[in-house]
N, C-alpha and C positions, 0 to 999 in steps of 0.2 A: 419473195421474188421467185418467179417461175424457174424451175431447174431444168435446163436443157442438157441432154446427154451429148457428149462430144464423141464424134467418130473421127479418128485420126486418118489422115490421108497424106500422100506425098505432095499434093497440090494444095497450097494454102494461100494463094494470092487473092482470094476473095473471102469475105466473111459471109457464110451461108447459114441462115436459120430456116429450119423446116418445121412448119406446124402441120401435124398429121393426126391420124387416128390409127390405132394398132390394128383395127379390123378392116381398114380401107384398102382395097386392092390397088388403087391408083397411088396411094401413099407408099405401099410396099414397092411398087414399080419405081417410084421416084427414088426411094432409098437404094434400091438395087442399081439404078442408073448412076447415082452419085458414087456409090461404092465402086462400080466398074470403071468410073473415070478417075478413081483414086483421089477424090475431092475430100478435103477436110470440111466437116459441117457439124452443126449442132441441131438437134431436133427435140421436139417434145410430142409425145402421143397424148393428146388432150384427154382422151378417155381414160388414161392411166394416171393422170395427175389428180391430186387431192383437191378438196373444196376451194380454198383460197388460191392455191397455186393454179388450179384450172381456170378460175375466173380471171386472174391476172394475165395468164397466157392468152386467153380468148380476147381480153381487152387489148393486149399488145397486137395480136393478129389483126383485129378489126381496124387498127390504125392504117394498115396496109391493104386490107381486104374487108371492106365493110359488110359484105355478105357472110363472111365467116366460113366459107367453104374450104375444104381441104382436098389435096395438099396445097399449102401456100408456102412458096419459097421466097424469102426476103434476101436479096443480094446487096451486100455492102450497106446495110442500114436503110435500105429502101431506094437505092439508086435504080434498082430494077426489082419488080415484084412479078412473080409468075404464079398464076392461080390455075390449078389443074395440072395434069400430067401432059406436058407439051415438050416432048423429047428434043426436038430440034431447037426450040427456043431456049431450053435449059442448056443444051450443048453450046449454043452461040454465046449465051450470057457468061459461061464459065470457061470459054476458050482462053488459052494463055495469050497474054498480050505481047 
């Protein structure tokens, strides 16, 4: 099973999974945005994962984003999927209800 790192935040009303690359500037911006919003999220840097773990994570990501591009943010198990760094869309998806 792919191991996602947990980032604690004071806002945990959504389950957020982020598929990223450690070297991707847009992925880094996405993490910084989530951190600044104090959102709890889970992420995996695909380039840092090992063989089977990497393939499993890529397979999971492709269920939501068949192109496999990063960053891919999966909100609440796929209720919303945001591909790429789209700050306003991310903010709207994660607003407090």
